[in-house]
Backbone as JSON Lines, residues from 0, in Angstrom:
{"i":0,"aa":"M","n":[21.94,-15.64,-17.48],"ca":[20.97,-15.57,-16.93],"c":[19.6,-14.71,-16.53]}
{"i":1,"aa":"K","n":[18.77,-14.71,-16.65],"ca":[17.49,-14.05,-16.68],"c":[16.92,-13.96,-14.84]}
{"i":2,"aa":"L","n":[16.72,-12.51,-15.21],"ca":[15.72,-12.27,-13.77],"c":[14.34,-12.91,-13.8]}
{"i":3,"aa":"A","n":[13.95,-13.11,-12.68],"ca":[12.56,-13.31,-12.03],"c":[11.53,-12.81,-11.59]}
{"i":4,"aa":"V","n":[10.68,-11.98,-12.4],"ca":[10.19,-10.73,-11.95],"c":[8.51,-11.43,-11.72]}
{"i":5,"aa":"L","n":[8.29,-10.39,-10.85],"ca":[7.03,-10.69,-10.5],"c":[5.84,-9.23,-10.36]}
{"i":6,"aa":"V","n":[4.8,-9.01,-11.04],"ca":[4.1,-8.34,-11.16],"c":[3.36,-8.31,-10.66]}
{"i":7,"aa":"V","n":[2.18,-7.46,-9.34],"ca":[1.34,-7.56,-9.26],"c":[0.48,-5.99,-9.22]}
{"i":8,"aa":"D","n":[-0.46,-6.6,-10.43],"ca":[-1.39,-4.94,-10.39],"c":[-2.87,-5.93,-11.12]}
{"i":9,"aa":"D","n":[-4.01,-5.34,-10.61],"ca":[-4.95,-5.72,-10.62],"c":[-5.31,-5.11,-12.03]}
{"i":10,"aa":"E","n":[-4.68,-4.67,-13.09],"ca":[-4.62,-4.3,-14.57],"c":[-4.01,-5.17,-15.18]}
{"i":11,"aa":"K","n":[-4.55,-6.21,-15.83],"ca":[-3.79,-7.34,-16.31],"c":[-3.21,-7.08,-17.56]}
{"i":12,"aa":"Y","n":[-3.6,-6.13,-18.34],"ca":[-2.31,-4.99,-18.99],"c":[-1.43,-4.76,-18.51]}
{"i":13,"aa":"M","n":[-0.84,-4.15,-17.52],"ca":[0.01,-4.01,-17.17],"c":[1.16,-5.35,-16.89]}
{"i":14,"aa":"G","n":[0.7,-6.11,-16.54],"ca":[1.94,-7.13,-16.22],"c":[2.2,-7.73,-17.77]}
{"i":15,"aa":"R","n":[1.44,-7.81,-18.93],"ca":[1.59,-8.12,-19.84],"c":[2.6,-7.23,-20.24]}
{"i":16,"aa":"L","n":[2.38,-6.07,-20.29],"ca":[3.43,-4.49,-20.93],"c":[4.33,-4.64,-20.35]}
{"i":17,"aa":"I","n":[4.66,-4.86,-19.08],"ca":[6.24,-5.05,-18.33],"c":[6.69,-6.35,-19.22]}
{"i":18,"aa":"G","n":[5.83,-7.46,-18.82],"ca":[6.51,-8.77,-19.47],"c":[7.26,-8.63,-21.09]}
{"i":19,"aa":"R","n":[6.65,-7.72,-21.5],"ca":[7.49,-7.21,-23.58],"c":[8.43,-6.11,-23.08]}
{"i":20,"aa":"L","n":[9.12,-5.36,-21.91],"ca":[9.02,-4.63,-21.86],"c":[10.59,-5.04,-21.31]}
{"i":21,"aa":"L","n":[10.34,-6.2,-20.8],"ca":[11.54,-6.93,-19.69],"c":[11.77,-8.17,-20.53]}
{"i":22,"aa":"R","n":[11.39,-8.81,-21.45],"ca":[11.34,-10.06,-21.83],"c":[13.33,-10.42,-22.49]}
{"i":23,"aa":"Q","n":[13.59,-9.36,-22.67],"ca":[15.56,-9.56,-22.96],"c":[16.12,-9.83,-21.82]}
{"i":24,"aa":"T","n":[15.5,-9.78,-20.78],"ca":[15.99,-9.82,-19.37],"c":[15.91,-10.17,-18.33]}
{"i":25,"aa":"A","n":[14.72,-11.05,-18.65],"ca":[13.7,-11.4,-17.47],"c":[12.77,-11.85,-17.93]}
{"i":26,"aa":"E","n":[11.83,-12.94,-16.81],"ca":[11.33,-14.47,-16.96],"c":[10.21,-13.68,-16.04]}
{"i":27,"aa":"V","n":[8.53,-13.42,-16.62],"ca":[7.98,-11.96,-15.81],"c":[6.8,-13.17,-15.31]}
{"i":28,"aa":"I","n":[6.28,-13.08,-14.54],"ca":[5.08,-13.41,-14.0],"c":[3.82,-12.43,-13.72]}
{"i":29,"aa":"A","n":[2.71,-12.99,-14.02],"ca":[1.91,-11.38,-13.73],"c":[1.01,-11.57,-12.9]}
{"i":30,"aa":"V","n":[0.71,-11.06,-11.62],"ca":[-0.91,-11.62,-11.08],"c":[-1.48,-10.33,-10.62]}
{"i":31,"aa":"T","n":[-2.71,-10.78,-10.52],"ca":[-3.55,-9.37,-10.35],"c":[-3.95,-9.1,-8.78]}
{"i":32,"aa":"S","n":[-3.38,-9.33,-8.3],"ca":[-4.03,-9.56,-6.59],"c":[-2.35,-10.02,-5.57]}
{"i":33,"aa":"A","n":[-3.47,-9.72,-4.73],"ca":[-1.73,-9.58,-3.5],"c":[-1.84,-10.9,-2.73]}
{"i":34,"aa":"V","n":[-3.04,-12.15,-2.93],"ca":[-3.24,-12.71,-2.53],"c":[-2.59,-13.95,-3.71]}
{"i":35,"aa":"E","n":[-2.79,-13.67,-4.75],"ca":[-1.94,-14.58,-5.85],"c":[-0.32,-14.0,-5.33]}
{"i":36,"aa":"A","n":[0.34,-13.02,-5.11],"ca":[1.64,-12.93,-5.09],"c":[1.95,-13.45,-3.75]}
{"i":37,"aa":"L","n":[1.84,-13.82,-3.31],"ca":[1.84,-14.17,-1.75],"c":[1.9,-15.53,-1.9]}
{"i":38,"aa":"E","n":[0.71,-16.81,-2.62],"ca":[1.17,-17.65,-2.68],"c":[2.19,-17.69,-4.46]}
{"i":39,"aa":"A","n":[2.31,-16.59,-5.57],"ca":[3.22,-17.13,-6.1],"c":[4.94,-17.23,-5.47]}
{"i":40,"aa":"V","n":[5.36,-16.42,-4.43],"ca":[6.07,-16.09,-3.61],"c":[6.68,-16.95,-2.85]}
{"i":41,"aa":"E","n":[5.92,-17.88,-2.08],"ca":[5.62,-19.36,-1.64],"c":[6.38,-20.36,-2.11]}
{"i":42,"aa":"S","n":[6.36,-19.78,-3.5],"ca":[6.49,-21.12,-4.66],"c":[7.83,-21.16,-4.48]}
{"i":43,"aa":"R","n":[8.69,-19.87,-5.21],"ca":[9.49,-19.62,-5.57],"c":[9.96,-18.28,-5.12]}
{"i":44,"aa":"D","n":[11.51,-17.73,-5.69],"ca":[11.82,-16.57,-5.49],"c":[12.34,-15.96,-6.26]}
{"i":45,"aa":"F","n":[11.96,-14.3,-6.17],"ca":[11.66,-13.39,-7.24],"c":[12.98,-12.54,-6.68]}
{"i":46,"aa":"D","n":[13.65,-12.21,-7.83],"ca":[14.52,-10.83,-7.77],"c":[13.96,-9.67,-7.42]}
{"i":47,"aa":"V","n":[12.83,-9.52,-8.56],"ca":[11.85,-7.79,-8.16],"c":[10.36,-8.17,-8.07]}
{"i":48,"aa":"I","n":[9.85,-7.76,-7.64],"ca":[8.49,-7.59,-7.18],"c":[8.06,-5.99,-7.67]}
{"i":49,"aa":"L","n":[8.04,-6.39,-8.34],"ca":[6.71,-5.09,-9.33],"c":[5.46,-4.4,-8.69]}
{"i":50,"aa":"C","n":[5.0,-3.62,-7.59],"ca":[3.75,-3.87,-6.94],"c":[2.8,-2.53,-7.24]}
{"i":51,"aa":"D","n":[1.85,-2.83,-8.08],"ca":[0.77,-1.31,-7.89],"c":[0.6,-0.85,-6.6]}
{"i":52,"aa":"I","n":[0.63,-0.09,-6.32],"ca":[-0.19,0.44,-4.86],"c":[-1.79,0.34,-4.52]}
{"i":53,"aa":"H","n":[-2.32,0.86,-6.12],"ca":[-4.17,0.67,-5.51],"c":[-4.58,-0.26,-6.18]}
{"i":54,"aa":"M","n":[-5.33,-1.37,-5.38],"ca":[-5.7,-2.63,-5.73],"c":[-6.5,-2.77,-4.66]}
{"i":55,"aa":"P","n":[-8.24,-3.67,-5.37],"ca":[-9.21,-3.38,-4.98],"c":[-8.54,-4.5,-3.53]}
{"i":56,"aa":"A","n":[-9.76,-4.66,-2.58],"ca":[-9.39,-5.59,-1.72],"c":[-7.82,-5.51,-0.76]}
{"i":57,"aa":"T","n":[-6.54,-5.23,-1.43],"ca":[-5.15,-5.4,-0.48],"c":[-4.58,-4.27,-1.42]}
{"i":58,"aa":"S","n":[-3.87,-3.57,-0.39],"ca":[-3.14,-2.36,-1.26],"c":[-2.0,-3.18,-1.35]}
{"i":59,"aa":"G","n":[-1.07,-2.17,-1.66],"ca":[0.38,-2.43,-2.1],"c":[0.95,-2.54,-0.94]}
{"i":60,"aa":"V","n":[0.78,-1.19,0.13],"ca":[1.48,-1.2,1.27],"c":[1.02,-2.32,2.25]}
{"i":61,"aa":"E","n":[-0.13,-2.87,2.09],"ca":[-0.55,-3.94,2.89],"c":[-0.13,-5.44,2.67]}
{"i":62,"aa":"F","n":[0.06,-5.52,1.05],"ca":[1.09,-6.78,0.66],"c":[2.53,-6.34,1.48]}
{"i":63,"aa":"Y","n":[3.02,-5.34,1.38],"ca":[4.13,-5.32,1.5],"c":[4.81,-5.89,2.23]}
{"i":64,"aa":"H","n":[3.56,-5.29,4.13],"ca":[3.76,-6.02,5.22],"c":[3.44,-7.35,5.08]}
{"i":65,"aa":"Q","n":[2.35,-7.43,4.98],"ca":[2.64,-9.21,5.02],"c":[3.34,-9.95,4.06]}
{"i":66,"aa":"L","n":[4.14,-9.7,3.2],"ca":[5.53,-10.02,2.55],"c":[6.25,-10.76,3.45]}
{"i":67,"aa":"A","n":[6.84,-9.03,4.49],"ca":[7.51,-8.91,5.41],"c":[7.45,-9.57,6.7]}
{"i":68,"aa":"T","n":[6.02,-10.38,6.78],"ca":[5.96,-11.51,7.7],"c":[6.18,-12.62,7.05]}
{"i":69,"aa":"T","n":[5.84,-12.69,6.61],"ca":[5.67,-14.12,5.64],"c":[6.45,-15.02,4.81]}
{"i":70,"aa":"K","n":[7.78,-13.64,4.67],"ca":[8.38,-14.61,3.66],"c":[9.64,-12.8,4.01]}
{"i":71,"aa":"P","n":[10.06,-13.25,5.12],"ca":[11.02,-11.91,5.56],"c":[12.11,-11.84,4.32]}
{"i":72,"aa":"G","n":[12.8,-10.03,4.51],"ca":[13.38,-9.96,3.44],"c":[13.62,-9.73,2.16]}
{"i":73,"aa":"S","n":[11.95,-10.52,1.65],"ca":[11.65,-10.25,0.38],"c":[10.89,-9.25,0.1]}
{"i":74,"aa":"E","n":[10.51,-8.15,1.19],"ca":[10.08,-7.26,0.91],"c":[11.57,-5.92,0.17]}
{"i":75,"aa":"G","n":[12.43,-6.23,0.58],"ca":[13.41,-5.42,-0.27],"c":[13.34,-5.64,-1.16]}
{"i":76,"aa":"N","n":[13.12,-6.64,-2.44],"ca":[12.57,-6.71,-3.6],"c":[11.72,-6.09,-4.53]}
{"i":77,"aa":"V","n":[10.69,-5.43,-3.19],"ca":[9.43,-4.63,-4.16],"c":[9.46,-3.12,-4.83]}
{"i":78,"aa":"V","n":[9.27,-2.78,-5.87],"ca":[9.43,-1.88,-6.5],"c":[7.79,-1.28,-6.77]}
{"i":79,"aa":"F","n":[7.49,-0.47,-5.89],"ca":[6.13,0.01,-6.07],"c":[5.94,0.68,-7.58]}
{"i":80,"aa":"L","n":[4.6,0.98,-7.73],"ca":[3.75,1.4,-8.57],"c":[2.89,2.36,-8.47]}
{"i":81,"aa":"T","n":[2.12,3.07,-8.7],"ca":[1.74,4.44,-8.82],"c":[0.67,4.82,-10.13]}
{"i":82,"aa":"G","n":[0.34,5.69,-9.79],"ca":[-0.57,6.44,-10.89],"c":[-0.47,7.95,-10.15]}
{"i":83,"aa":"G","n":[-0.05,8.09,-8.81],"ca":[-0.07,8.92,-8.18],"c":[-0.55,8.48,-6.69]}
{"i":84,"aa":"L","n":[0.55,9.08,-5.28],"ca":[0.29,8.96,-4.13],"c":[-1.1,9.75,-3.57]}
{"i":85,"aa":"F","n":[-1.75,9.05,-2.42],"ca":[-2.96,10.32,-2.03],"c":[-2.95,10.34,-0.54]}
{"i":86,"aa":"P","n":[-3.07,10.96,0.07],"ca":[-3.41,11.03,1.56],"c":[-3.52,9.64,2.42]}
{"i":87,"aa":"E","n":[-4.62,9.04,1.59],"ca":[-4.86,7.6,2.2],"c":[-3.46,6.68,2.01]}
{"i":88,"aa":"D","n":[-3.11,6.78,0.79],"ca":[-1.88,6.17,0.87],"c":[-0.98,5.84,1.9]}
{"i":89,"aa":"N","n":[-0.91,7.07,2.64],"ca":[0.67,6.45,4.01],"c":[1.74,6.95,3.37]}
{"i":90,"aa":"P","n":[1.72,8.23,2.78],"ca":[3.31,9.08,2.13],"c":[4.35,8.7,3.17]}
{"i":91,"aa":"E","n":[4.5,9.11,4.34],"ca":[5.37,8.6,5.02],"c":[6.06,7.6,5.48]}
{"i":92,"aa":"F","n":[5.09,6.18,4.39],"ca":[5.43,5.12,4.45],"c":[6.77,4.91,3.35]}
{"i":93,"aa":"F","n":[6.44,5.7,2.41],"ca":[7.55,6.02,1.23],"c":[8.24,6.34,1.67]}
{"i":94,"aa":"E","n":[8.78,7.51,2.57],"ca":[9.51,7.87,2.98],"c":[10.19,7.32,3.53]}
{"i":95,"aa":"E","n":[10.14,6.34,4.71],"ca":[10.83,5.89,5.54],"c":[11.19,3.99,4.98]}
{"i":96,"aa":"I","n":[11.07,3.86,3.83],"ca":[11.4,2.55,3.31],"c":[12.52,2.92,2.27]}
{"i":97,"aa":"D","n":[13.3,2.05,1.33],"ca":[14.26,2.24,0.75],"c":[13.84,2.42,-0.93]}
{"i":98,"aa":"N","n":[12.77,1.33,-0.61],"ca":[12.07,0.58,-1.5],"c":[11.65,2.04,-3.11]}
{"i":99,"aa":"P","n":[11.81,1.57,-4.47],"ca":[12.11,2.46,-5.61],"c":[10.63,2.89,-5.35]}
{"i":100,"aa":"L","n":[9.77,3.88,-6.11],"ca":[8.79,4.03,-6.16],"c":[8.48,4.28,-7.86]}
{"i":101,"aa":"I","n":[7.9,4.28,-8.88],"ca":[7.85,4.42,-10.08],"c":[6.24,4.86,-10.23]}
{"i":102,"aa":"L","n":[6.12,6.09,-10.91],"ca":[4.44,7.01,-11.45],"c":[5.14,6.07,-12.86]}
{"i":103,"aa":"K","n":[3.56,5.95,-12.96],"ca":[3.29,5.89,-13.68],"c":[2.21,7.32,-14.61]}
{"i":104,"aa":"P","n":[2.46,7.49,-15.83],"ca":[3.13,6.25,-16.92],"c":[4.49,6.45,-16.93]}
{"i":105,"aa":"F","n":[5.5,5.14,-16.98],"ca":[6.43,5.48,-16.74],"c":[7.75,4.71,-17.83]}
{"i":106,"aa":"G","n":[8.66,5.3,-18.27],"ca":[9.49,5.0,-19.43],"c":[10.31,3.27,-18.57]}
{"i":107,"aa":"L","n":[10.7,2.84,-19.9],"ca":[11.53,2.06,-20.23],"c":[12.72,2.01,-19.43]}
{"i":108,"aa":"G","n":[13.58,3.06,-19.75],"ca":[14.94,3.38,-18.5],"c":[14.36,3.51,-17.36]}
{"i":109,"aa":"E","n":[13.23,4.04,-16.85],"ca":[12.96,3.88,-15.19],"c":[12.61,2.88,-14.82]}
{"i":110,"aa":"L","n":[11.43,2.42,-16.1],"ca":[12.01,0.8,-15.53],"c":[12.86,0.06,-14.88]}
{"i":111,"aa":"K","n":[13.89,-0.13,-16.17],"ca":[14.91,-0.96,-15.76],"c":[16.04,-0.49,-14.95]}
{"i":112,"aa":"E","n":[15.93,0.86,-15.0],"ca":[16.57,1.31,-13.4],"c":[16.61,0.97,-12.0]}
{"i":113,"aa":"A","n":[14.72,1.06,-11.82],"ca":[14.45,0.35,-10.57],"c":[14.86,-1.29,-10.39]}
{"i":114,"aa":"V","n":[14.9,-1.67,-11.44],"ca":[14.67,-3.21,-11.26],"c":[15.98,-3.45,-11.43]}
{"i":115,"aa":"N","n":[17.19,-3.04,-12.27],"ca":[18.7,-3.23,-11.5],"c":[18.88,-2.77,-10.27]}
{"i":116,"aa":"A","n":[18.45,-1.45,-9.64],"ca":[18.51,-1.28,-8.31],"c":[18.3,-2.65,-7.5]}
{"i":117,"aa":"V","n":[17.24,-2.66,-7.09],"ca":[16.73,-3.72,-6.48],"c":[17.1,-4.94,-6.29]}
{"i":118,"aa":"S","n":[17.63,-5.32,-7.89],"ca":[18.15,-7.09,-8.01],"c":[19.22,-7.18,-7.72]}
{"i":119,"aa":"S","n":[20.24,-5.94,-7.94],"ca":[21.87,-5.74,-7.62],"c":[21.68,-5.18,-5.72]}
{"i":120,"aa":"S","n":[21.14,-5.42,-5.38],"ca":[20.83,-4.8,-3.5],"c":[20.95,-6.14,-2.7]}
C-alpha cells in the first residue's frame, strides 16, 4: 500500500519533483498554499506532510500551528523543507519539535529517510 503524502510548497515544480521521486512508494498530492493544505487535510488523512517553511501569506511554521489546532496529532506528520533558516524563522521552534527539517537542495535518500521516519512513527 502506498503512503499518502501531501506536499505544501508555493513552487509548483517542487510538488511535481517530489511526486516523481516518490512515485514508487507514495501517492503524492501537491498544493501551493497553507490554505489549500488545510482543506486537503480536512478531507483525508496523510501519512506525511512535506511543508516548505518560506511561503507567502502563511509560513510553514504558521501552517504547523494551524494544523495542530484544526487536526490535532497531524502536526507530527510534518517534514519541513527549506532553502535555509533565518532569524525570523524562529530557529528555536525547530529545536523544540521532533519533526525532520530538510535543507534544499536535498537528495532522494534524505527525502526517503525523512518520509520513512515520519510515516513509521
